[in-house]
N, C-alpha and C positions, 0 to 999 in steps of 0.2 A: 452566438454565444453558447457556452456550456457551463453549467453549475454543477459543482461537486460537493458532496456531503459525505463525511466519513462518520462511522460509528464503530463501537466495539472495543474501544480501549478501556483500560481499567488497571488494577492492581492484581498482580498475581505472584505466587511463589515460584522460585527457580525451579526449573523442571516442568511447570505447567505450561498450559496452552490458553491462546486466545485467538479468536477470529475477528478480524477487521473487515469492514464492508465499506465500499465506497459506491454511492449512487450517483449516477450522471443524468442531468436532465437538460433540455434544450435542444441544441443541434447535434446530437450524438452520432448521427450518420456521417458526420465529418471527422469523428475522431480516428486515428490512425495507430496511436500507441497509448496504452494505460500503464500506470506505474505507481509503485510505492516508494516513498523515500522518508528518511527519517533524520532527525536533528537530535543528537545526545547533548546533555548539558556541557557547555564549553567546547563544542565541536561544531563543525561545518555541516550543512545538510548532505546525505549521502544517499546513493541510490540502493535500495533494497532488492526490488525486483520489478520487470516490465513484462508486458504481454503485448503483442502487436494484433493488429486486425486479423491478420492471417494466422495467428496462434503461437508464433515464435516466442519463447520464453527466455528471459535472462535473470540470472540471480547474482548478488553480491557474495563472494566467496564467503564471507563471514555467517551467511545464513543458508547456504547449500545443504541440502539434507534435512533441515529442520523447519525452514519456511516453504509454503506452497502457494503460489498465486493462481488464480482461476476467474473465470467468469460465469455469468448466468447464460441460459440459452438463448437468450435475445442479444448476447454478445457484448455490445457496448454501453449497456446500461449499469449493471453492477458488477464490481469487480471485488474479489475477496483476497485477503491475505491469511491463510491459516499459518498460525505460528505455534511450533511445538518445541518442547525441550528448551523453554526460554532460559536466558541467562540474565544475570544482573546487567551486563553489558549491552543487553537490548533495550534498556531502559532508554526511552526517547520520546519526542512527540514525531507521530507517524503521519505524513502528509500523502494524499492522493494526487496524482497528477494526470493530465491528459492532454495530448498534442493532437491538433486538429488543423491541419495544414501548416500555415506559419503562426497560429495562434497556440498559446500556452496557458493550461489553466490549472489551479490549484485548489485543493481544498482547504478548510480552516485548520485541519489537523485534529489528532486525536491522541491523548496522553497514554503511554504504556508504562507502567511501573513494576519492574521485576525485583522482588525482596530476596535476599539471600537467606 
């Protein structure tokens, strides 16, 4: 089992920055992929960024050049999402995800509100 806890959301003005954190506990050694997803009001959940155990990174086109996913030196414990140049359309609940073999884990989500 893996537990994920997000933090760092909040209210920010357009053009501002936030950093989200996702702390994993439990059987973290089994995690192969970590990622951030978001669900905007009235929309389906979408991928924001992922990072694999080997360090491969993928971003949604909408956040490339503005968001950066990274992890701590212990690799599969804390993953960060640095969000710069935030836009009102980035407003969403952001979820942390971990894939460990055939198991799929999600955090409870953290709200990000970007005011214009």
